[in-house]
N, C-alpha and C positions, 0 to 999 in steps of 0.2 A: 046226473048233474043238471042243475037248473039251466034256464035259457041264458042267464047272465053269470059273470064271474062273481063269486061270493067273497066278500071281505078282501083278503090279501092273496087270493088264489091266482096263480099265473097259468093261463091256458093258451096252448098253441092250437090254432085252427088251420087245417091243411086242406088245400084245394088241388084238384087236377087241372092242369093248364090245357083246357080243351075248348076254349072259346076264342081262338086266335084270329078268327076271320078267314082262315084257310082250312077247308075241309080235309085236304091232304095232310096238312100239319096236325090237325086234330086227330085224325086217324092214326098217324104215326105216334103221337103222344099216348093215345089209348093203348096201342100195341106195346109200346115200351113199358108203360105202367102196369099193364096186365101181366106181362111176362116177368119183368124185373122186380116189381113190388108184390103183386098179388100171387105170382107164381113161385118165385124163389126168395122173395123178401129182402132183396138187397137195395132197392131204391127205384127212382123214376124221376119224372119231371113234374115238380109241384110248386105251388105258390103257398106261402104261409103268412100268418099274422098272429100277433100276440094280444090277448085280452088280459087286462089287470084293472080291477075296479070298473064299475060302470058297464055299459052295454055297447062299447065300441071295441074294435080290434085295430091294432096298429101295424103298419107294414111299410114297405119301401118300393118305389117304382121309378121308371124312367120318365123324366120330363126335361124340358129345355131351359127352365128358369127356376131358381130358388131350390128349396128343399124337396127331396123326393119322398119324405116321410108323410104319410097320410093315414086317415082312419075311415072306417065305415061301420055300420051296424054289424054285430057279430054274426058270422056264418052267412052273411048276405051280400058278399061281393058279387055283383051280377056279371062280372067279366070272367069268372072262373066257375068250376063245378065243385061244390063242397064235398069233401071226402070224410073227414073225421076231426074230432077234437081230442087233445092230449093234455092232461094236467101235468105241469112240470114242477109243481111245488107251490110254495107261498113266498111272498116277499116280506121283508122286515121294514120296508119303506112305507111311509104314509102316502095318502093320496096326493098331497101337495108335493112331496119329495119325488114321487113318480112323475108328476108334471114337470118338475125341473129336469129330470133325466131326459124326458122327451124333448124338451127345449134344447138341451145340449146335443142330443142326437140329431135334431133337425139341422144344426149347423155342421155336424160332422158327416152328414149323408146328403149332399146336394144331388138333385135328380140327374144332373149331367154326368155323375160319376158311375151311374148304373152300368154294370156289365153282366151278361147272362152267366158267365163262368166264374168270375172272380169277385163280383160285388153285386149280388142279386138280393131279392127279398128275403131269402133264407139266411144269407149272411147277416142281414140286418136283424132279423128276429132272434138269431143266435146271440148277437151282440147285446140286444136289448135284454134277453133273458139273463145273460151273465151279469149285466149291471143290476138287475133286480135281485140277484142272488139265487135265482132258480137254476134248475138243471139245464144243461145244453139241450138244444133240439135234437131229436133222434137222428142218427147218421143217415138213415135212408131218405130223409126229407130233402137233403141237398146232395145226395150221392152223384147226381148227374153232373154237378159242377166240378167234381173231382177229375183231374186231368187223366188219370188212368182209366176211370170209368168212361169218360168221354171218348177216349181212344177206342175202347171196345165197341161203343155204339157206332162210331164212324166206320170201324172195320166191318160191321154187320150191314151197313148201308153204303153210302158214298160220301166223300167230303162235300160234294156239291149239295146233296140232299141235307146234310147236317147244317151247312151254312144257311140254307133256306129255312130250316126249322128254327135255327137260332135267330134269324132275322124276324120271322113271324112271331116268335115268343117275345122278343124284345119289343116289337111293335105292339103286341097285346098288352104288355106292361104299361107302355106309354098311354094307350087308349084307356086302360083301366084307371090310371092316375088322373087323366084329364076328365074322365067321366065323373069320378067320385069327388073331385075338387071343383067341378063346375067350370073348367077352363074350356073356352070355345075356340073355334078355328081362328078367329082374329087374334086371340091371345097367343096361339101357337105360332102364327105367322110373325107376330112382333117379336116373340121370344127367340126365334131362330136367327134373327138379325143381330142379337146381342152377343157380346163376347163371352166365352166360357169363363174367363177369369172373373167377370162380374158376378157370375153365379156363385163362384167359390168364395168371393170376398164379401158378398152381401146375401147370404142365405136368408130366406124369410118363409114364414108360414103362408100357405095358400089355402083358400077355401074356408067355408063356414066352420068346419071342425077345428081348424087351427085358431081362428079368431076366438073360438070358445075357450080354448085352453090357456091363451095368453091374457085373457081379460080377467082381472081380479085374482089372478093366480089360481084359477079354478079349472079343473078338468071337466070334460063333458059329463053329462048326467050320471050319478052314482046310484040311481034307483035300482 
């Protein structure tokens, strides 16, 4: 497969969540992924993003204001460790129609609604793929969010350790979002003081990537 998505191809890019800022959490994630995914093939703790047309991948993360939908160059999210790419089929939608789907999703997925277990990046990419008419993401990508699977992980460690891992991963998602959309600390401080309801009622695109897709109805580069 070439470096970019060709024509109508829908590609899922999967990352290991191993740049959380906590060495202990990173080691725990590596251990879980090594055993549960690489060892027995049932799942692990992963970040995912969808590429369709162009050289950008789309995902979802925690933020305090506006939409949580964002994009970055394919396989180059610096906040996670790239693992693999999976072709999920092709879409029948045109470039401009995909752009409209992303605008719709930006309203439906505010950053403040992010939850590691019930509404994370993998839930978003699965929803995006379904709207594109592609296959669902593989079950192992989001297995950790399944309540039964989570219970098994907790049983192997402790509830306290799990809560710390959950907190570290959620924080990593926020940091990744802010880094990739250019949100600084001042923006973060201002956003925290705003009501959550304002986020839900007035979702908006953030960062240069979003300004690109809403201008003249064009998506980012399709080279």
